[in-house]
C-alpha positions in Angstrom: 4.3 182.1 227.3 6.0 181.1 223.9 8.6 183.7 222.2 8.4 184.1 218.8 11.5 185.2 216.5 11.9 186.0 212.8 14.1 184.6 210.6 15.2 187.2 207.6 16.3 185.2 204.6 18.1 187.7 201.8 19.8 186.6 198.8 22.9 188.2 197.8 23.2 188.7 194.1 25.9 191.1 192.6 25.9 193.1 195.8 22.0 193.5 195.9 19.8 191.9 198.8 16.1 190.3 198.6 14.9 189.1 201.4 11.9 187.4 202.9 10.6 187.3 206.5 9.5 184.2 208.0 8.5 184.0 212.0 8.2 181.0 214.1 8.2 179.9 217.3 11.2 179.8 219.9 12.9 176.4 219.9 11.6 175.3 216.3 14.1 173.7 213.8 13.4 175.6 210.5 15.1 174.5 206.9 16.1 177.4 204.7 17.0 176.9 200.9 18.9 178.7 198.6 18.2 178.3 194.6 20.2 179.9 192.4 19.1 181.5 189.3 20.1 179.7 185.7 23.5 180.3 185.3 24.7 180.6 189.2 25.3 178.5 191.8 25.1 179.0 195.4 28.7 180.0 197.3 27.9 180.0 200.8 25.8 181.8 203.6 26.9 185.2 205.2 28.4 183.2 208.3 30.5 181.2 206.5 28.1 177.9 206.2 28.2 176.0 203.1 25.0 174.0 203.5 22.4 174.0 201.7 19.4 173.7 202.4 20.8 174.4 205.9 18.4 173.3 209.3 18.9 176.4 212.0 17.2 175.8 215.5 15.5 179.5 216.2 16.6 180.6 219.5 16.6 184.3 218.8 15.9 186.6 215.5 18.2 186.1 212.7 19.2 187.6 209.5 20.7 184.6 207.2 22.5 186.1 203.9 23.0 183.6 200.9 25.4 184.6 198.4 25.5 182.8 194.9 28.2 183.5 192.1 27.9 183.0 188.1 29.0 179.7 186.5 31.9 179.4 184.7 31.8 177.5 181.1 34.6 176.7 179.4 35.2 177.9 176.3 37.2 176.8 173.4 38.6 178.4 170.1 40.1 175.9 167.5 41.2 176.1 163.6 39.6 174.8 160.8 41.8 171.7 160.9 40.6 171.2 164.9 43.8 172.5 166.2 43.3 174.2 169.6 43.6 178.1 169.8 42.7 179.1 172.8 40.9 177.5 175.7 39.6 179.4 178.5 36.8 179.6 181.1 34.3 182.6 181.3 31.2 183.4 183.6 28.1 183.1 182.4 26.6 186.1 181.1 29.7 187.3 179.8 30.8 188.0 176.1 33.9 185.5 175.2 37.0 187.0 173.7 39.7 185.5 171.7 43.2 186.6 172.3 45.7 184.4 171.0 47.0 185.7 167.5 45.3 185.6 163.9 43.8 182.2 163.1 45.9 181.1 159.8 45.2 178.4 157.3 48.1 177.6 155.2 47.8 178.3 151.0 47.9 175.9 149.0 49.0 176.9 144.9 45.9 177.4 143.7 43.9 179.3 146.6 44.9 181.8 149.6 43.1 181.9 152.8 42.3 184.8 154.8 40.6 184.7 158.2 36.9 185.7 158.0 35.3 184.9 161.9 34.6 182.3 164.1 31.4 179.6 163.2 29.0 179.5 165.5 28.9 183.5 166.0 30.2 184.7 169.2 27.9 185.0 171.9 26.9 185.0 175.4 28.0 182.5 177.8 25.3 180.0 178.7 26.9 176.8 178.5 30.4 175.0 177.4 31.0 176.2 173.3 33.1 175.6 170.8 34.0 178.5 168.2 36.0 176.9 164.5 37.8 179.8 162.5 36.3 180.1 158.9 38.1 181.7 156.1 37.8 183.7 152.6 39.2 181.3 149.8 40.6 184.1 146.9 42.1 181.9 143.9 45.9 182.6 143.4 47.3 184.8 140.1 50.3 183.3 138.6 52.6 185.7 135.6 53.3 184.0 132.7 56.1 185.5 131.1 57.2 184.6 126.8 60.3 185.6 126.0 61.8 185.1 122.0 64.4 187.1 119.9 64.1 187.4 116.3 60.3 186.5 116.6 56.9 188.0 118.1 55.2 186.3 121.1 51.9 186.3 122.4 50.0 185.3 125.2 52.1 186.5 128.0 50.1 187.8 131.4 48.7 187.4 134.7 46.1 184.5 135.2 44.4 182.7 137.7 45.3 179.6 139.0 44.0 176.4 136.3 43.3 179.0 133.6 44.1 177.4 130.3 46.2 180.4 128.2 46.9 179.7 124.4 50.6 181.2 123.6 51.6 181.4 120.1 55.3 182.1 118.3 55.6 183.7 115.4 58.8 184.1 113.4 60.4 187.3 111.4 61.4 187.2 108.2 64.2 184.8 107.3 63.9 183.0 110.4 61.7 179.8 111.6 60.3 178.7 115.1 62.2 175.7 116.3 60.6 174.9 119.8 59.9 176.3 123.2 62.5 176.3 126.0 60.6 173.5 127.8 61.1 171.4 124.5 57.6 171.9 123.1 57.5 172.1 119.0 54.2 173.6 119.0 54.4 177.4 118.1 50.9 177.5 118.8 50.2 176.1 122.5 47.9 175.7 125.4 49.7 176.2 129.2 47.3 175.6 132.2 48.7 178.1 134.7 49.6 176.5 137.9 52.6 178.5 139.0 54.6 181.0 137.6 56.0 180.6 134.2 58.7 181.5 132.1 59.4 180.3 128.7 61.4 181.4 125.6 60.0 181.0 122.2 63.6 179.6 119.8 63.6 181.0 116.5 66.7 179.5 114.1 67.9 180.9 110.9 66.5 179.6 108.2 69.2 178.2 105.5 68.8 178.0 101.8 71.1 176.1 99.2 72.0 178.6 96.3 73.5 176.9 93.1 75.3 179.2 90.5 77.0 177.8 87.4 78.4 178.7 84.5 76.8 177.2 81.2 80.4 177.3 79.5 83.5 176.9 82.3 85.7 177.8 79.2 84.0 181.1 78.3 83.5 182.5 82.1 83.1 180.9 85.6 80.5 181.9 88.3 81.4 182.6 92.3 79.4 183.5 94.9 79.9 185.2 98.5 78.0 186.4 101.3 77.8 190.4 101.5 74.8 190.8 103.8 74.0 188.6 106.9 70.8 188.3 108.9 72.5 190.8 111.3 71.3 193.2 108.6 67.6 192.3 109.3 65.8 194.1 111.9 65.7 192.2 114.9 63.2 193.9 117.1 59.6 192.9 116.5 57.3 195.1 115.2 54.2 194.0 117.3 53.1 194.6 120.8 54.2 192.1 123.4 50.1 193.1 124.6 47.1 191.2 123.8 44.1 193.8 123.3 40.6 192.7 123.0 38.5 194.7 119.9 35.7 192.2 120.2 34.3 189.4 122.5 35.8 186.7 120.4 38.8 188.9 119.4 42.2 190.1 120.0 44.6 191.9 118.4 48.4 193.2 118.8 49.6 196.7 117.9 52.4 197.8 115.6 55.1 199.3 118.0 54.8 202.5 116.0 52.7 204.7 114.1 52.5 203.9 110.0 54.8 206.1 108.0 55.6 205.9 104.1 58.8 207.6 102.1 57.6 209.0 98.8 61.6 208.6 97.5 61.7 204.9 98.4 58.2 204.0 97.9 58.5 202.0 101.1 56.5 201.4 104.0 57.4 201.2 107.7 57.1 201.8 111.5 58.3 204.1 113.5 61.3 203.2 115.3 59.9 204.5 118.4 56.6 204.1 119.7 56.4 208.2 120.7 58.0 209.0 117.2 56.0 211.3 114.8 56.4 213.8 112.0 54.2 216.7 112.7 54.5 219.3 111.2 57.4 217.9 109.2 54.5 215.9 107.1 54.7 219.4 104.8 57.2 221.6 103.0 57.8 225.2 102.5 56.0 227.8 104.5 56.4 228.9 108.3 56.0 227.4 112.5 53.2 229.9 113.7 51.6 229.7 117.1 48.0 229.3 117.1 46.1 229.8 120.6 43.7 227.4 120.0 45.6 224.5 118.7 49.2 224.8 119.1 51.6 225.0 116.5 50.7 224.4 112.6 52.6 225.0 109.8 50.9 226.2 106.2 53.6 224.4 103.6 53.2 224.1 99.8 53.5 220.2 99.2 53.3 216.5 101.2 57.0 216.0 102.6 59.2 213.4 101.0 58.1 211.2 104.6 55.2 211.4 106.1 52.7 209.8 108.9 49.5 211.9 108.8 47.5 210.2 105.3 44.3 211.0 103.6 41.5 208.0 103.2 43.2 205.2 101.7 41.7 204.5 98.2 43.0 203.3 95.4 42.9 206.8 93.9 45.1 208.3 96.5 47.7 206.1 96.6 47.0 204.7 100.4 46.2 208.4 101.0 49.3 209.7 100.1 47.4 212.5 98.7 46.5 216.2 99.5 43.5 217.9 97.8 40.3 219.9 99.4 38.0 217.8 96.9 36.5 215.4 98.2 36.0 214.0 94.6 39.6 213.2 94.5 39.0 210.5 97.6 36.3 208.9 95.8 36.5 204.7 95.8 36.3 201.6 98.6 38.9 202.0 100.9 41.9 200.0 100.8 43.6 198.9 104.0 47.2 200.0 104.5 48.6 196.7 105.8 48.1 195.0 102.2 51.5 196.7 101.7 54.9 195.1 102.5 55.7 196.9 105.6 58.8 196.8 106.3 60.6 193.3 106.2 56.9 191.8 106.7 54.5 190.0 103.9 51.6 192.2 102.6 48.3 191.7 104.8 50.3 191.1 107.9 48.7 194.2 109.4 45.5 195.4 109.2 43.5 198.6 110.4 41.2 198.9 113.4 37.0 199.1 112.6 34.7 201.6 114.1 33.4 198.8 116.3 36.9 197.3 117.1 38.0 201.0 118.5 34.7 201.3 120.5 35.2 198.2 121.9 38.9 198.3 122.8 38.4 201.6 124.3 34.7 201.4 126.1 33.4 197.9 126.0 36.1 195.3 127.0 36.9 194.2 130.9 37.9 197.0 133.0 38.1 199.4 129.7 38.3 202.8 131.8 41.5 201.6 133.8 43.3 200.3 130.8 44.0 203.7 128.9 45.2 206.8 130.2 47.2 210.2 129.0 51.0 210.6 129.8 53.7 212.3 128.4 56.7 209.3 127.2 59.6 210.5 126.7 58.5 214.3 125.9 56.0 213.2 123.5 52.5 213.7 124.7 50.1 211.4 124.1 47.3 208.1 125.5 48.8 204.9 126.6 47.0 202.0 126.2 47.0 198.4 128.5 46.7 194.9 127.4 43.9 193.1 129.0 45.9 190.7 131.3 48.2 193.8 132.7 50.5 193.8 135.6 52.1 196.8 136.3 56.0 196.6 136.7 58.0 196.8 139.8 58.9 200.5 141.0 56.1 201.8 138.3 53.1 203.7 139.0 50.1 204.1 136.3 47.4 206.4 136.5 44.4 205.7 134.1 41.8 207.8 132.8 42.6 211.6 131.9 43.3 215.2 132.7 40.3 217.3 133.9 41.0 219.9 131.0 42.7 219.9 127.6 46.1 221.5 126.7 49.0 220.7 126.0 51.2 221.1 129.3 47.9 218.6 130.7 49.4 215.5 129.9 52.7 216.1 131.5 50.8 217.3 134.7 49.0 214.6 134.9 51.7 211.8 134.5 55.4 211.5 132.9 57.2 208.7 132.1 61.1 208.3 130.9 62.5 206.4 128.3 63.6 203.8 130.7 60.2 203.9 132.4 58.3 203.6 129.4 60.5 200.7 128.2 59.6 198.8 131.0 55.9 199.6 130.5 56.4 198.4 126.8 58.2 195.2 127.6 54.9 194.3 129.9 52.4 194.9 126.9 51.6 198.6 126.7 50.7 200.9 123.8 51.5 204.6 123.3 50.0 206.4 120.9 51.3 209.8 120.4 49.5 213.0 120.4 50.6 213.9 116.4 48.2 216.4 115.3 46.2 216.5 112.3 46.7 217.7 108.3 44.2 220.0 106.9 43.1 218.7 103.4 46.2 221.2 101.8 49.2 221.8 103.9 48.6 223.0 107.2 48.9 220.9 110.4 47.5 221.6 113.3 47.0 220.5 116.8 50.6 218.8 117.2 50.9 217.8 120.7 47.6 218.7 121.4 45.2 215.8 120.2 45.4 213.0 117.9 43.2 211.7 115.0 43.8 207.9 114.2 42.1 206.4 111.2 39.5 203.2 111.6 38.5 201.5 108.1 34.3 202.1 108.9 32.9 204.9 106.6 29.6 207.0 108.0 27.5 203.7 109.3 24.4 205.9 108.5 25.5 206.4 105.1 24.3 210.2 105.0 27.6 211.5 104.2 30.3 208.7 102.4 32.9 211.0 102.3 32.7 210.9 106.5 34.8 208.3 108.1 35.3 207.6 111.2 38.0 207.5 113.7 40.0 207.4 117.6 40.2 211.1 118.8 41.5 212.0 122.1 42.8 215.0 123.9 44.2 215.1 127.9 40.9 215.3 128.5 38.6 213.0 126.6 38.4 210.4 123.6 35.9 210.3 120.7 34.8 208.4 117.4 34.1 211.1 115.8 33.3 211.0 111.6 35.9 213.1 109.5 36.2 214.5 106.2 38.4 211.5 103.8 40.1 214.6 102.8 42.2 215.4 106.1 45.6 213.8 106.6 45.1 211.7 110.1 47.5 209.2 111.9 47.4 205.4 110.8 48.4 202.9 113.9 47.6 198.9 112.5 46.9 195.5 114.4 47.8 191.7 113.7 44.9 189.6 114.9 46.1 186.5 117.5 
């Protein structure tokens, strides 16, 4: 009688056994084969035999277990230029990982590069694969610094690589532009930004020939001597360094202080510092009294000799140097304050912003909301405007926008700057409008250091009431462009076109 034996085959996959039983006669020879699944390879039978297929002579029942292991594949990580970063073996079905330092790509003059990931996206291992580092690209920004003693230079700021920037140099009175520090003799020119650039505009004193003579030397002689020098002329530019967009196509520079008028000398000037204001001293006589709503006010009996709160500027009011509650006294068309000679500058150097320009500056220019903020500067409350291309000076933190409430103390609570800190902000192009208050039609000044009212040159657009003029108004909490009566005294901050 033949003996019949059972052959049991089992496959070992990750510790699990999957078997099949085969019955055959004693003395037969059988072939057993282990077939790996995709991604795996046969390693050995349980008795250590590695033949596959394997020939077995049947003498007894037996169990043959085949073991398998996942294949390993070469996974290569390379930089964008093909440089090998990591080469490793990973088992089939696993997720490869990169364990080296973050890949980098050298910056160029134009661009910086930041590692963004791998291409293609990392996936579970099914075979050999290569992953290449990818990068995001950003254009480098560079600073254009402009200097110029005895003149005004415009165009400084921070720009992207490749930007073409127009710069200009305007001399003060008694000076003329000579050249830029790089030798270029064009006062207005274009600069292509490829690196940090510092240029100085060089101005020189204009020299004139004065000839004196006597018509008859027997009757007398004539001599001449210098009794005043150019050093007597103020050398501080009256315009801000920064450029401020007031429309999609126009930029201006602000005067470095509110407009002031001295009646006894019939002279116009700008305040020495941007934070200077006259306040209650715009009027004489009376007493300063507390007002729970608006702060101090002063009831006087006449305009002071030096003032900076003006009524509506017409020919009948001599540029608003007038106090009356009768709107008829302020009749007539607007006459711009800038038509005057202000300081040593020729007439028509300056002008008043329109309603549309104030509105664009505050609300419509690029990043408008981040380019203004209330603050107290050197102990004075007010509003700061930043130029279009703003870079905050090192060591200074500027907080844009406004306080949650309106009050005199809210400005300082929001942010404060010392005189030294403001000097850095001013050199970077910032402009400060002090909260200079308002004069009602006659002789009382209110809201000093609580709010400010700055005239525009625009009469009521709807022509409902030509006695009402638009003004730019702010408190610690908000800004607005409401209509105001011609008869009230308000501040003036002039600009010049760039």
